[in-house]
C-alpha positions in Angstrom: 6.2 -23.8 14.0 8.3 -22.4 11.2 5.9 -23.8 8.6 3.1 -21.7 10.1 5.0 -18.4 9.8 3.9 -15.7 7.4 6.0 -12.5 7.0 5.3 -9.2 5.3 8.3 -7.0 4.3 7.5 -3.3 3.7 10.6 -1.6 2.1 10.2 2.2 2.6 12.5 5.0 1.7 13.3 5.7 5.3 12.5 2.5 7.2 12.1 -1.2 6.5 9.3 -2.8 8.5 8.8 -6.5 8.9 5.7 -8.0 10.5 5.5 -11.7 11.4 2.3 -13.7 11.7 1.5 -17.2 12.7 -1.3 -19.6 11.7 -3.1 -20.9 14.7 -6.2 -23.1 15.3 -9.1 -21.0 16.5 -12.8 -21.5 17.1 -13.5 -20.7 13.4 -10.7 -22.9 12.1 -7.3 -21.6 11.1 -6.7 -18.0 12.2 -3.9 -15.5 11.8 -2.1 -14.1 14.8 0.6 -11.4 14.7 3.6 -12.4 16.9 6.3 -9.8 15.9 7.0 -6.5 14.3 10.3 -4.8 13.8 11.8 -1.8 11.9 15.2 -0.6 10.9 16.5 2.5 9.0 16.6 2.0 5.2 19.8 2.6 3.1 19.9 2.2 -0.7 16.3 3.1 -1.4 15.2 6.5 -2.7 11.6 7.5 -3.5 10.5 3.9 -3.6 13.3 2.8 -6.0 16.4 0.7 -5.2 19.5 2.7 -6.0 22.1 0.5 -4.3 21.6 -3.2 -4.1 24.4 -3.7 -1.6 23.0 -1.1 0.9 19.4 -2.4 0.5 20.6 -6.0 1.1 22.4 -4.9 4.3 19.3 -3.1 5.5 17.0 -6.0 4.8 19.5 -8.4 6.5 19.6 -6.2 9.6 15.8 -6.2 9.8 15.6 -10.0 9.2 18.1 -10.7 12.0 16.2 -8.4 14.4 13.0 -10.2 13.6 14.4 -13.7 14.0 15.8 -12.8 17.4 12.4 -11.5 18.4 10.3 -14.5 17.3 12.9 -17.2 17.8 12.3 -19.0 14.5 13.9 -18.6 11.1 12.0 -16.6 8.4 12.4 -18.1 4.9 9.7 -16.5 2.8 8.2 -13.0 2.7 5.6 -11.0 0.8 7.0 -7.7 -0.3 5.5 -4.3 -0.9 6.2 -2.2 -4.0 6.3 1.6 -3.7 7.8 2.3 -7.2 6.3 5.5 -8.7 6.7 3.9 -12.2 3.7 1.6 -11.5 1.2 1.6 -14.4 -2.5 0.8 -14.2 -4.6 0.0 -17.2 -8.0 -1.6 -18.0 -8.6 -4.3 -20.6 -11.5 -6.4 -21.8 -11.7 -10.0 -22.9 -14.5 -12.0 -24.5 -14.9 -15.8 -24.9 -17.6 -18.3 -25.9 -18.9 -20.5 -23.1 -17.4 -23.9 -23.6 -20.1 -26.3 -22.2 -22.9 -27.4 -24.5 -25.5 -26.6 -21.8 -24.2 -23.0 -21.5 -23.2 -23.3 -17.8 -20.2 -21.1 -17.0 -17.3 -22.8 -15.1 -14.0 -21.7 -13.7 -12.2 -22.6 -16.9 -14.4 -20.2 -18.8 -13.6 -17.4 -16.4 -9.9 -18.2 -16.6 -10.0 -18.1 -20.4 -11.8 -14.7 -20.4 -9.2 -13.3 -18.1 -6.4 -14.6 -20.2 -8.0 -13.1 -23.3 -8.2 -9.7 -21.5 -4.6 -10.1 -20.2 -3.3 -10.6 -23.8 -2.7 -6.9 -24.2 0.5 -5.4 -25.4 2.8 -4.8 -22.4 5.2 -1.9 -22.8 8.9 -2.8 -23.2 10.6 -3.3 -19.8 7.4 -3.7 -17.9 6.2 -6.8 -16.0 2.6 -7.6 -15.0 2.2 -7.6 -11.2 -1.5 -8.0 -10.7 -4.5 -8.9 -12.9 -7.8 -8.1 -11.2 -11.3 -8.7 -12.5 -13.5 -5.6 -12.1 -16.8 -7.0 -13.6 -18.2 -9.6 -15.8 -21.0 -9.7 -18.4 -22.9 -12.7 -19.6 -24.7 -12.2 -22.9 -26.6 -8.9 -22.4 -26.5 -9.0 -18.5 -23.8 -6.5 -17.2 -22.2 -5.9 -13.8 -22.0 -9.5 -12.7 -19.6 -10.1 -9.8 -19.3 -13.9 -10.1 -20.5 -15.6 -13.3 -19.7 -19.2 -12.3 -22.8 -21.4 -12.4 -24.7 -18.9 -14.6 -25.9 -19.9 -18.1 -25.1 -18.0 -21.3 -23.3 -18.1 -24.6 -20.9 -15.2 -24.3 -18.7 -14.3 -21.3 -17.0 -10.9 -21.1 -14.7 -9.6 -18.4 -13.2 -6.2 -17.6 -9.9 -6.4 -15.7 -7.4 -4.0 -14.1 -3.8 -4.8 -15.1 -1.1 -3.4 -12.8 2.4 -3.3 -14.2 5.8 -2.5 -12.8 9.1 -1.4 -14.4 11.0 -4.7 -15.0 14.5 -3.3 -14.1 13.2 -1.9 -10.7 11.5 -5.2 -9.9 14.7 -7.1 -10.8 16.8 -4.9 -8.5 14.4 -5.3 -5.6 14.1 -9.0 -5.9 17.9 -9.4 -6.3 18.5 -7.4 -3.1 16.0 -9.6 -1.2 17.3 -12.9 -2.6 20.8 -12.0 -1.5 19.6 -12.2 2.1 18.5 -15.8 1.6 14.8 -14.9 1.6 12.4 -16.3 -0.9 9.7 -14.0 -2.3 6.2 -15.4 -2.0 4.5 -12.4 -3.5 5.1 -8.8 -4.8 2.2 -6.5 -3.8 1.6 -2.9 -4.6 1.7 -1.2 -1.2 -1.8 0.4 -0.9 -3.4 -2.9 -2.0 -1.7 -4.7 0.9 -2.6 -2.0 3.4 -6.2 -2.1 2.2 -6.5 -5.8 3.3 -5.7 -4.9 6.9 -7.6 -1.6 7.1 -10.7 -1.5 4.8 -14.0 -3.3 5.5 -16.1 -5.0 2.9 -18.7 -2.3 3.4 -16.2 0.5 2.7 -15.1 -1.3 -0.5 -18.7 -1.8 -1.5 -19.7 1.9 -1.1 -16.5 3.4 -2.6 -13.3 4.4 -0.8 -9.8 5.5 -1.5 -7.0 4.3 0.8 -4.0 6.7 0.8 -0.6 5.5 2.0 1.3 8.7 2.9 4.9 7.6 3.1 8.1 9.4 3.4 9.0 9.8 -0.3 5.9 8.5 -2.1 2.1 8.7 -1.7 0.2 5.7 -3.0 -3.5 5.2 -3.3 -6.0 2.4 -4.1 -9.6 3.1 -5.0 -12.3 0.5 -4.4 -15.9 0.4 -5.5 -18.5 -2.4 -5.4 -15.8 -4.4 -3.6 -13.4 -4.3 -6.6 -10.2 -2.4 -7.0 -10.8 0.2 -9.8 -7.6 2.3 -9.7 -4.2 2.5 -8.1 -1.3 4.9 -8.4 2.0 5.8 -6.7 2.9 9.5 -6.6 6.6 10.6 -6.2 5.8 13.0 -3.3 5.5 12.4 0.4 6.1 13.5 4.0 9.9 14.1 3.5 8.9 16.9 1.1 7.1 18.5 4.0 10.2 18.2 6.2 12.3 19.7 3.4 9.9 22.7 3.1 10.1 23.3 6.9 13.9 23.2 6.8 14.0 25.7 4.0 11.4 27.9 5.5 13.1 28.0 9.0 16.6 27.8 7.6 17.4 25.0 9.9 19.0 21.5 9.6 16.8 18.7 8.2 16.9 16.7 11.5 15.6 19.7 13.5 13.0 20.4 10.8 11.8 16.8 11.2 11.4 17.1 15.0 9.6 20.4 14.7 7.2 18.9 12.1 6.5 15.8 14.3 6.0 17.7 17.5 4.5 21.0 16.5 3.5 20.7 12.8 -0.1 20.8 11.6 -2.0 21.9 8.6 -3.4 25.4 8.6 -6.7 25.7 10.4 -9.1 28.6 10.7 -8.8 30.6 13.9 -5.2 29.6 14.4 -3.4 31.8 17.0 -1.7 34.5 14.9 0.9 35.3 17.6 1.7 31.9 19.2 5.5 31.4 19.4 7.0 27.9 20.1 10.1 27.6 22.3 12.3 25.1 20.5 15.5 25.5 22.5 15.2 22.0 23.9 14.9 20.5 20.4 17.9 22.5 19.3 20.0 21.1 22.2 18.7 17.5 21.7 19.5 17.5 18.0 22.9 19.1 18.7 22.2 22.0 16.3 24.7 24.9 16.6 22.2 27.6 15.8 20.7 30.5 17.6 17.1 29.6 16.8 15.0 30.0 20.0 11.4 30.4 18.9 9.3 29.9 15.8 5.7 30.9 14.9 3.2 28.0 15.0 1.2 29.7 12.3 4.2 30.1 10.0 5.0 26.3 10.4 1.4 25.5 9.6 1.5 27.7 6.5 4.6 25.9 5.2 3.1 22.4 5.8 -0.3 23.3 4.5 1.1 24.4 1.1 2.7 21.0 0.6 -0.2 19.0 1.9 -2.5 20.9 -0.5 -0.2 19.9 -3.4 -0.4 16.3 -2.3 -4.2 16.4 -2.1 -4.4 18.1 -5.5 -2.4 15.2 -7.0 -4.7 12.6 -5.2 -7.7 14.5 -6.5 -6.3 14.4 -10.1 -6.1 10.6 -9.9 -9.7 10.5 -8.7 -10.7 12.8 -11.6 -9.1 10.4 -14.0 -11.7 7.8 -13.0 -14.6 10.2 -12.5 -14.6 9.7 -8.7 -13.5 13.1 -7.5 -15.7 13.9 -4.4 -17.9 10.9 -5.2 -16.7 8.1 -2.8 -19.2 7.7 0.1 -16.8 5.9 2.4 -14.3 8.7 1.8 -10.5 8.6 2.2 -8.6 6.5 4.7 -5.0 7.5 5.6 -2.2 5.1 6.5 1.6 5.5 6.5 4.0 7.6 8.6 2.6 10.9 7.2 -0.9 10.1 8.7 0.4 11.3 12.1 0.3 14.9 10.9 -2.1 17.0 13.0 -5.2 18.3 11.3 -4.6 16.1 8.2 -8.0 14.6 8.4 -9.7 18.0 8.6 -7.8 19.3 5.7 -8.6 16.3 3.6 -12.3 16.7 4.3 -12.2 20.3 3.1 -9.9 19.9 0.1 -10.9 16.4 -1.2 -14.6 17.0 -0.4 -14.8 13.5 1.1 -15.2 11.9 4.6 -11.8 11.2 6.0 -10.1 9.2 8.8 -6.9 7.6 9.8 -6.9 3.9 9.2 -6.6 1.2 11.9 -6.2 -2.5 11.8 -9.4 -4.5 12.0 -10.2 -8.0 13.2 -6.6 -9.1 13.5 -5.2 -10.9 16.6 -2.0 -9.4 17.8 0.1 -9.2 20.9 2.2 -6.4 19.4 0.6 -3.0 19.8 2.7 -1.1 17.3 1.4 -3.1 14.3 -1.8 -1.0 14.6 0.2 2.2 14.0 -0.4 3.8 10.6 3.2 3.3 9.5 3.0 -0.5 10.1 -0.2 -1.1 8.3 1.3 -1.9 4.9 3.6 -4.6 6.4 0.6 -5.9 8.4 -1.5 -6.0 5.2 1.1 -8.1 3.5 0.7 -10.7 6.2 -3.1 -10.6 5.8 -2.7 -10.8 2.0 -0.6 -13.9 2.3 -3.0 -15.4 4.9 -5.8 -15.2 2.3 -3.7 -17.2 -0.1 -2.9 -19.8 2.6 -6.3 -20.5 4.2 -9.0 -18.6 2.4 -10.6 -15.2 2.5 -11.1 -13.1 5.6 -13.2 -10.3 4.0 -11.1 -9.0 1.1 -11.8 -11.6 -1.6 -10.6 -15.0 -2.8 -7.1 -15.0 -4.0 -5.6 -17.3 -6.7 -1.9 -16.9 -7.2 0.3 -17.9 -10.0 4.0 -17.0 -9.5 6.3 -16.7 -12.5 10.0 -15.7 -12.6 10.9 -12.0 -12.9 14.3 -13.0 -14.1 13.0 -15.4 -16.8 12.4 -18.7 -14.9 9.2 -18.5 -13.0 9.1 -15.8 -10.4 7.2 -12.6 -11.6 3.7 -12.2 -10.2 0.3 -12.9 -11.6 -2.3 -12.2 -9.0 -5.9 -12.9 -9.7 -8.6 -11.8 -7.3 -12.1 -13.2 -7.6 -14.7 -11.1 -5.8 -17.1 -12.8 -3.5 
């Protein structure tokens, strides 16, 4: 059974989540079934960056032990999400001559074109994480999705190269290896979540997936089924909590409870005079303060100001690729921050796009909580690895070549060939 186990490890700034899947024989061949999901508080990670290897290792070990007790089998390898705000995303082009005398394009020609595009100068201390084809051109014919089998003389490819800061990747992989786990893949967080949440139709029309985490907000933009942009912003739901704590002059734990239970973005027609009795929360959080009531509208004003800033930064990323207000499938939210009341309504207004909270699609599971927005990144990692194991399930064909981040064969080169 242990040979059929696939695990996804999402290391967040406040929680580490581990989702475990199993390959089973179904009516359509091998299928993926989710059999476990656990989470533990994170220590040693701040704003998506490891700042203490020992504490991070301890947190991962606690999560691993909890998961192994749950599923009853050892977990040896994991796919891991990256939420590092130092992620860089660049485009590059490569051109090669078709090698066959009859002009038919084969896989080898596609690989040569991608390698030619990949041969760009990588900044010092950066490692390539993903190399993803966006579109091909054969002679004078542009916007080709899959050139294999076509005839031509000249093959051109445009790719998206995603790079991570080498020192941060080394720290993360070192913390994971100390637990005895092997890393199957390193995946930028919103790319993983997209595999569990987005449909082929959404990717075709144009969509942005936004992972609203505690300390970072990451996004991935798809169009014509291809990833065209990704970014990780150093701002998240914890900043909203901090604003509430400052605005109400209350401890951070009480501010988090108030945000979760009564927080929302500002909406028109909101009751000007509604007061919320928070004495029960004050007692439960053991806060020695005389706060009894707070204004719902005042809380909404505090939250709305920070949410508007987050949306402005997201819109700036869309403007960089000329897609601001121009993605028909809109914005899909995942992550713990997606629970915020009225978030979708605010996004529709401020991003000028359709909006919704993401849910897992077409995935067999006996664990209800994996469908929650905060577990979708870890779930997506399992789906991502499942693609590599037994073929595509809607997101694309994955070809993986793993090299060493440390210098012997473990950094990541991920190549996605669109359908």
